[in-house]
C-alpha positions as CSV (number, residue, x, y, z in Angstrom):
1,M,-15.3,-125.7,-102.5
2,N,-12.3,-127.1,-100.0
3,D,-12.3,-125.8,-96.6
4,A,-8.8,-124.4,-97.3
5,A,-10.7,-122.1,-99.7
6,S,-12.8,-120.6,-96.4
7,S,-10.2,-120.5,-94.4
8,S,-7.7,-118.8,-96.4
9,H,-6.1,-115.1,-95.5
10,G,-5.5,-112.5,-97.9
11,P,-6.5,-110.1,-100.6
12,A,-7.7,-112.7,-102.5
13,A,-9.6,-114.5,-100.1
14,S,-12.2,-112.5,-99.5
15,L,-13.4,-112.5,-102.5
16,L,-14.3,-116.2,-102.6
17,R,-18.0,-116.7,-101.2
18,E,-18.7,-117.9,-97.8
19,R,-20.2,-121.3,-97.2
20,Q,-22.8,-121.5,-94.7
21,P,-24.1,-124.8,-93.5
22,H,-27.6,-125.6,-94.7
23,G,-27.6,-121.8,-95.9
24,H,-28.3,-120.6,-99.2
25,A,-26.3,-117.8,-101.0
26,R,-28.6,-115.8,-102.7
27,V,-28.3,-115.0,-106.0
28,T,-27.4,-111.2,-106.4
29,Y,-28.5,-107.8,-108.5
30,V,-25.3,-107.7,-110.5
31,E,-25.6,-111.1,-111.6
32,L,-29.1,-110.6,-112.9
33,F,-27.7,-107.3,-114.2
34,F,-25.2,-109.5,-116.4
35,D,-27.8,-111.4,-117.5
36,L,-29.8,-108.7,-119.4
37,I,-26.4,-108.5,-121.7
38,F,-27.8,-112.2,-122.9
39,V,-31.5,-111.1,-123.0
40,F,-30.3,-109.3,-126.2
41,A,-27.9,-111.9,-127.4
42,I,-31.1,-114.2,-127.5
43,T,-33.0,-111.9,-128.6
44,Q,-30.2,-111.6,-131.8
45,L,-30.5,-115.3,-132.3
46,S,-34.2,-115.9,-132.6
47,H,-34.3,-113.0,-134.9
48,G,-31.7,-114.5,-137.2
49,L,-33.2,-117.4,-137.7
50,A,-36.8,-116.1,-138.3
51,H,-36.0,-114.0,-140.9
52,H,-33.9,-116.7,-142.5
53,F,-35.3,-120.1,-141.5
54,D,-33.0,-122.7,-143.3
55,L,-30.8,-125.4,-142.4
56,H,-28.2,-123.7,-143.0
57,T,-28.8,-120.4,-141.0
58,A,-30.2,-122.8,-137.9
59,A,-26.1,-124.7,-138.4
60,Q,-24.6,-120.6,-137.6
61,M,-26.9,-120.0,-134.9
62,L,-26.9,-123.5,-133.1
63,V,-22.6,-122.7,-132.8
64,L,-23.5,-119.4,-131.8
65,F,-26.2,-120.2,-129.2
66,V,-24.0,-123.1,-128.0
67,A,-21.2,-120.4,-127.5
68,L,-22.6,-118.2,-125.9
69,W,-24.6,-120.5,-123.6
70,C,-21.3,-121.7,-122.4
71,T,-20.0,-117.9,-121.7
72,W,-23.2,-117.6,-119.5
73,I,-22.7,-120.9,-117.7
74,N,-19.3,-120.7,-117.2
75,T,-19.9,-117.3,-115.7
76,A,-22.4,-119.0,-113.0
77,W,-19.6,-121.8,-111.9
78,V,-17.4,-118.6,-111.8
79,T,-19.5,-116.2,-109.5
80,N,-20.5,-119.1,-107.4
81,W,-17.3,-119.6,-106.3
82,F,-16.4,-115.7,-106.3
83,D,-18.6,-113.8,-104.2
84,P,-20.4,-110.9,-106.5
85,D,-20.9,-108.0,-103.9
86,R,-17.2,-107.8,-103.6
87,L,-15.6,-104.9,-105.9
88,P,-12.8,-107.1,-107.8
89,T,-15.9,-109.6,-108.8
90,R,-18.3,-107.0,-109.5
91,L,-15.6,-105.0,-112.2
92,M,-14.8,-108.5,-113.8
93,L,-18.4,-109.1,-114.5
94,F,-18.8,-105.5,-116.0
95,A,-16.0,-106.1,-118.0
96,M,-17.7,-109.2,-119.2
97,M,-21.0,-107.7,-119.9
98,F,-19.1,-105.0,-122.6
99,A,-17.6,-107.9,-124.0
100,G,-20.4,-110.1,-123.9
101,L,-22.4,-106.9,-125.6
102,V,-19.7,-106.3,-128.6
103,A,-20.2,-110.0,-129.3
104,A,-24.1,-109.8,-128.9
105,T,-24.4,-106.7,-131.3
106,T,-22.5,-108.5,-134.1
107,I,-24.5,-111.8,-134.3
108,P,-26.5,-110.3,-137.2
109,A,-23.3,-110.4,-139.4
110,A,-21.1,-112.9,-137.5
111,Y,-20.7,-114.8,-140.4
112,G,-20.5,-111.5,-142.5
113,V,-17.6,-108.5,-142.1
114,D,-18.3,-108.5,-138.3
115,G,-16.7,-112.3,-137.9
116,L,-13.7,-111.1,-136.5
117,V,-14.9,-108.6,-133.8
118,F,-17.0,-111.4,-132.8
119,A,-14.7,-113.8,-132.4
120,C,-12.3,-111.3,-130.7
121,A,-14.9,-110.3,-128.2
122,Y,-16.2,-114.0,-127.3
123,V,-11.8,-114.8,-126.8
124,A,-11.8,-111.8,-124.5
125,L,-14.4,-113.1,-122.3
126,E,-13.4,-116.6,-121.6
127,A,-9.8,-116.0,-121.2
128,G,-10.7,-112.6,-119.2
129,R,-12.7,-114.0,-117.0
130,F,-10.8,-117.1,-116.0
131,G,-7.6,-115.9,-116.5
132,W,-8.7,-113.5,-113.5
133,A,-10.4,-116.1,-111.6
134,W,-7.2,-118.0,-111.6
135,W,-5.4,-114.8,-110.3
136,M,-7.6,-114.3,-107.5
137,T,-7.7,-117.6,-106.2
138,P,-5.9,-117.9,-102.8
139,A,-2.2,-119.8,-103.6
140,D,-3.2,-122.2,-100.9
141,N,-6.0,-123.3,-102.7
142,V,-4.7,-125.6,-104.6
143,A,-7.0,-127.8,-106.3
144,L,-9.1,-124.8,-107.5
145,R,-5.9,-122.6,-108.7
146,R,-5.1,-125.7,-110.5
147,N,-9.0,-126.4,-112.0
148,F,-8.4,-122.5,-113.6
149,Q,-4.8,-123.4,-114.9
150,R,-6.6,-126.7,-116.7
151,I,-9.5,-124.6,-117.8
152,L,-6.9,-121.7,-119.1
153,V,-5.1,-123.8,-121.2
154,W,-8.4,-125.5,-122.8
155,V,-9.2,-122.1,-123.6
156,G,-5.7,-121.5,-125.9
157,M,-6.5,-124.8,-127.0
158,A,-10.0,-123.1,-129.0
159,A,-8.9,-119.7,-129.3
160,P,-7.0,-120.1,-132.5
161,F,-10.0,-121.5,-133.7
162,W,-12.0,-119.0,-132.9
163,I,-9.4,-116.4,-134.5
164,L,-8.9,-118.1,-138.1
165,G,-12.6,-118.7,-138.3
166,G,-13.2,-114.9,-138.3
167,L,-10.7,-114.5,-140.8
168,L,-11.8,-116.9,-143.1
169,P,-15.0,-116.6,-145.0
170,G,-18.2,-118.7,-145.4
171,D,-18.7,-122.0,-144.7
172,W,-15.1,-122.1,-143.0
173,R,-15.4,-119.9,-140.7
174,L,-18.3,-122.1,-140.0
175,A,-16.3,-125.0,-139.6
176,C,-13.4,-123.6,-137.5
177,W,-16.5,-122.2,-134.8
178,A,-17.9,-125.6,-134.8
179,I,-14.8,-127.2,-133.5
180,A,-13.9,-124.6,-130.9
181,V,-17.4,-124.7,-129.7
182,A,-16.9,-128.7,-129.8
183,I,-13.4,-128.4,-127.8
184,W,-15.4,-126.0,-125.6
185,V,-18.3,-128.7,-125.3
186,A,-15.7,-131.6,-124.5
187,G,-13.7,-129.7,-122.0
188,P,-15.8,-130.5,-118.9
189,I,-17.1,-134.1,-119.8
190,L,-13.2,-135.1,-120.0
191,R,-12.3,-132.7,-117.0
192,F,-10.3,-130.6,-118.5
193,P,-7.2,-133.2,-119.1
194,V,-3.6,-131.4,-119.5
195,P,-0.6,-133.5,-119.4
196,G,1.5,-132.4,-116.2
197,L,-1.6,-131.4,-114.6
198,G,-3.8,-133.9,-114.9
199,A,-7.4,-134.0,-115.0
200,S,-9.8,-131.6,-112.8
201,S,-12.2,-134.2,-109.9
202,T,-16.0,-132.7,-109.7
203,Q,-15.0,-133.3,-106.2
204,D,-12.9,-130.1,-106.8
205,W,-16.0,-128.0,-107.8
206,N,-17.8,-128.1,-104.7
207,I,-20.0,-125.5,-105.2
208,E,-23.2,-123.9,-103.4
209,G,-26.0,-126.1,-105.3
210,A,-29.0,-124.0,-104.2
211,H,-27.8,-120.6,-105.7
212,F,-26.3,-122.8,-108.8
213,A,-30.0,-124.0,-109.2
214,E,-32.0,-120.6,-109.0
215,R,-29.0,-118.9,-111.2
216,C,-29.8,-122.0,-113.9
217,A,-34.0,-121.7,-113.4
218,L,-33.8,-117.4,-113.9
219,F,-32.0,-117.9,-117.0
220,V,-35.1,-120.2,-117.9
221,I,-37.0,-117.2,-116.7
222,I,-35.0,-114.9,-118.8
223,A,-35.3,-116.9,-121.7
224,L,-39.2,-117.3,-121.7
225,G,-39.6,-113.6,-121.2
226,E,-37.8,-112.9,-124.4
227,G,-39.8,-115.4,-125.8
228,I,-43.0,-113.1,-124.7
229,L,-41.4,-110.0,-125.9
230,V,-40.9,-111.4,-129.1
231,T,-45.3,-112.4,-129.3
232,G,-46.2,-109.2,-127.7
233,A,-43.7,-107.5,-130.2
234,T,-44.5,-109.0,-133.1
235,A,-48.4,-108.9,-131.9
236,A,-48.3,-104.9,-131.9
237,G,-47.1,-104.6,-135.1
238,L,-50.3,-106.4,-136.2
239,P,-53.9,-105.7,-137.3
240,T,-56.6,-106.7,-134.7
241,T,-58.6,-109.7,-136.2
242,F,-59.8,-113.2,-134.8
243,A,-57.2,-115.2,-136.4
244,N,-54.1,-112.6,-134.9
245,L,-56.0,-112.5,-131.6
246,A,-56.4,-116.3,-131.5
247,A,-52.6,-116.6,-133.2
248,F,-51.7,-114.4,-129.8
249,A,-53.5,-116.4,-127.5
250,V,-52.1,-120.0,-128.4
251,A,-48.5,-118.4,-128.3
252,F,-49.1,-117.4,-124.6
253,I,-50.9,-120.4,-123.4
254,G,-47.7,-122.1,-124.3
255,S,-45.3,-120.0,-123.0
256,I,-47.2,-120.6,-119.6
257,A,-47.3,-124.6,-120.3
258,M,-43.4,-124.2,-120.7
259,W,-43.2,-122.3,-117.2
260,W,-45.4,-124.8,-115.4
261,V,-43.4,-128.0,-116.8
262,Y,-40.5,-126.5,-115.5
263,F,-40.9,-124.7,-112.4
264,H,-44.2,-126.4,-110.6
265,I,-42.6,-129.1,-109.5
266,G,-38.9,-130.3,-111.5
267,E,-37.3,-126.8,-110.2
268,S,-37.5,-127.7,-106.6
269,R,-37.1,-131.6,-107.1
270,G,-33.9,-130.4,-109.2
271,T,-32.5,-128.2,-106.0
272,R,-32.8,-130.4,-103.9
273,L,-30.7,-133.1,-105.7
274,I,-27.8,-130.5,-106.2
275,T,-28.2,-129.7,-102.6
276,Q,-28.3,-133.0,-101.0
277,H,-26.1,-134.9,-103.5
278,D,-22.3,-135.6,-102.3
279,D,-21.0,-134.8,-105.4
280,P,-23.0,-131.2,-106.2
281,G,-20.2,-130.8,-109.2
282,R,-21.5,-133.4,-111.0
283,I,-24.8,-132.7,-110.7
284,A,-24.4,-129.2,-112.0
285,R,-21.9,-130.1,-114.8
286,V,-24.6,-132.7,-116.0
287,G,-28.0,-131.5,-115.0
288,Y,-27.0,-127.5,-115.2
289,T,-24.4,-127.3,-117.4
290,Y,-25.2,-129.6,-120.4
291,L,-28.9,-130.6,-119.5
292,H,-30.0,-127.1,-119.2
293,A,-28.8,-126.0,-122.7
294,P,-31.2,-128.1,-124.9
295,I,-33.8,-126.6,-122.4
296,A,-33.2,-123.3,-123.4
297,A,-32.2,-124.1,-127.0
298,G,-36.1,-125.2,-127.2
299,I,-37.1,-121.6,-125.7
300,V,-35.0,-119.8,-128.4
301,L,-36.6,-122.0,-130.8
302,T,-40.0,-121.4,-129.5
303,A,-39.7,-117.5,-129.7
304,V,-39.0,-118.3,-133.7
305,S,-41.9,-120.3,-134.2
306,D,-44.2,-118.0,-131.8
307,D,-42.9,-115.1,-134.3
308,M,-44.5,-117.9,-137.1
309,L,-47.7,-118.4,-135.7
310,L,-48.3,-114.9,-135.5
311,K,-47.2,-113.6,-138.9
312,H,-48.6,-116.6,-140.8
313,A,-51.4,-118.1,-138.9
314,G,-53.7,-118.5,-141.7
315,D,-50.9,-120.5,-144.1
316,I,-50.0,-124.0,-145.0
317,A,-47.0,-125.2,-142.5
318,G,-44.9,-126.8,-144.9
319,T,-41.9,-128.5,-143.7
320,A,-40.1,-125.4,-142.5
321,G,-43.2,-124.0,-140.6
322,A,-43.4,-127.9,-139.2
323,V,-40.3,-128.2,-137.9
324,A,-39.9,-124.7,-136.3
325,L,-43.7,-125.3,-134.4
326,L,-42.4,-128.3,-132.9
327,G,-38.9,-128.2,-132.8
328,G,-38.6,-125.7,-129.8
329,P,-41.4,-127.5,-127.9
330,A,-39.8,-131.0,-128.7
331,L,-36.6,-130.0,-127.7
332,Y,-37.4,-128.3,-124.7
333,L,-39.1,-131.5,-123.4
334,V,-36.6,-133.6,-124.3
335,G,-34.1,-131.5,-122.3
336,L,-36.3,-131.7,-119.0
337,A,-36.9,-135.4,-118.9
338,L,-33.2,-135.9,-119.3
339,F,-32.8,-133.4,-116.7
340,K,-35.4,-134.8,-114.4
341,R,-34.3,-137.9,-114.7
342,L,-31.2,-137.3,-112.4
343,N,-33.8,-137.1,-109.9
344,L,-36.8,-139.7,-110.7
345,G,-34.4,-142.2,-112.2
346,H,-36.5,-142.2,-115.3
347,M,-38.0,-140.3,-117.8
348,P,-41.4,-138.7,-117.0
349,L,-44.3,-140.6,-118.8
350,S,-46.1,-137.1,-119.1
351,H,-42.8,-135.9,-121.2
352,L,-42.6,-139.4,-122.9
353,V,-46.2,-138.8,-124.2
354,G,-45.4,-135.1,-125.1
355,I,-42.6,-136.3,-127.2
356,G,-44.5,-138.8,-128.9
357,L,-47.4,-136.7,-129.5
358,M,-45.2,-134.1,-130.9
359,A,-43.6,-137.0,-133.3
360,A,-46.9,-137.9,-134.5
361,L,-47.8,-134.1,-135.6
362,A,-44.8,-133.7,-137.2
363,V,-46.0,-136.8,-139.7
364,V,-49.3,-134.5,-140.4
365,G,-48.2,-130.8,-139.5
366,R,-46.5,-130.2,-143.4
367,D,-50.2,-130.1,-144.5
368,L,-52.0,-128.3,-141.3
369,P,-52.3,-124.5,-140.6
370,V,-49.8,-122.7,-138.8
371,L,-52.8,-121.6,-136.5
372,V,-54.0,-125.4,-136.0
373,L,-50.8,-126.9,-135.7
374,G,-49.9,-124.2,-133.4
375,I,-52.9,-125.0,-131.4
376,A,-52.0,-128.7,-131.3
377,V,-48.5,-127.8,-130.2
378,S,-49.5,-125.8,-127.3
379,A,-52.3,-128.5,-126.1
380,T,-49.1,-130.8,-126.2
381,L,-47.8,-129.1,-124.2
382,V,-50.8,-127.9,-121.4
383,L,-51.2,-132.2,-121.7
384,V,-47.7,-132.8,-120.0
385,A,-48.0,-129.9,-117.5
386,A,-51.9,-130.9,-116.5
387,W,-50.4,-134.9,-116.7
388,E,-47.5,-134.0,-114.1
389,H,-49.0,-131.5,-111.9
390,I,-51.7,-134.3,-111.0
391,S,-49.3,-137.8,-110.8
392,L,-46.4,-136.4,-109.0
393,G,-48.8,-133.8,-107.1
394,R,-50.5,-136.9,-105.8
395,R,-47.4,-139.2,-105.2
396,A,-45.9,-136.0,-103.0
397,A,-49.5,-136.0,-101.3
């Protein structure tokens, strides 16, 4: 944030986070409370995809996932600038939680009878948050106010497609919402250019890097936790057989390996990168806003594959089963490899080998039993985790 922001006076100035040199702004309890809405939203997405696993449903859920990811990451940006422990910021977050809960509850029927409700709740989320942020930014912090003005213009560009999509049936709705999501995805890449206002600069997005990195790491924990909840809930409803116990163990070991690959070394290196970089806003945009999206999406898809693994352990995977079992972990590794490339300068060899093994499994996976394919996928994740642990651990030593 600009020095002007930290030195501003007046009621609004107290809402901005105070920057402590060499300090680390902790993630607050109200931010974690806000995240609970997204535990529910992720569960809704994974359940919807698990119950109707086909290409059309996958496209529908992808649009909703990207929209919800944008909502979460946009809130993370705003709460990095504004202090969530101040009453007005808390009230804003509570209002966002209500709108988010409305949107999440309508996900199962978002492409049916509840489309307009979802669209209105989503537009209220985005317009309300950024409108509040613009209003609460001190007048002398011109760069930050202009930034929010530009973003609000882009909110206005996407909003008609959300509302129109909510009014239209079938694939017309999907097309309109895909356009709205594409506008949101393009905004940070282009830095929200607006005629007469210019474009934002990543230097204007000077954030507290350690807080932002921790915020995204906690979201990964939430997504992994949702997968464990799905695994546990599914296993609880199945008879206790050797095959079911084996499938449960395979799913759990896969979750541990995914945690290890992210948190053992990669998370701390990412934190050091964003805190020591001379343009933390650029790292937050590329590494966390964009590259964490496939990481989170991979976890959601893995929750779907765990559900399939537990319910159909003895069945032949087939094309749909192979895509479900391989797609999530492969997407997770791709996202992490690209994220770690920012720090290392290249994609980790362990991740590339893991992605290659997933590709090889895709060739033969459709003819394998679901349990056998699940074992192979989890073994690949364990290999990647162990390889990185040993190779980077030795390098650090």
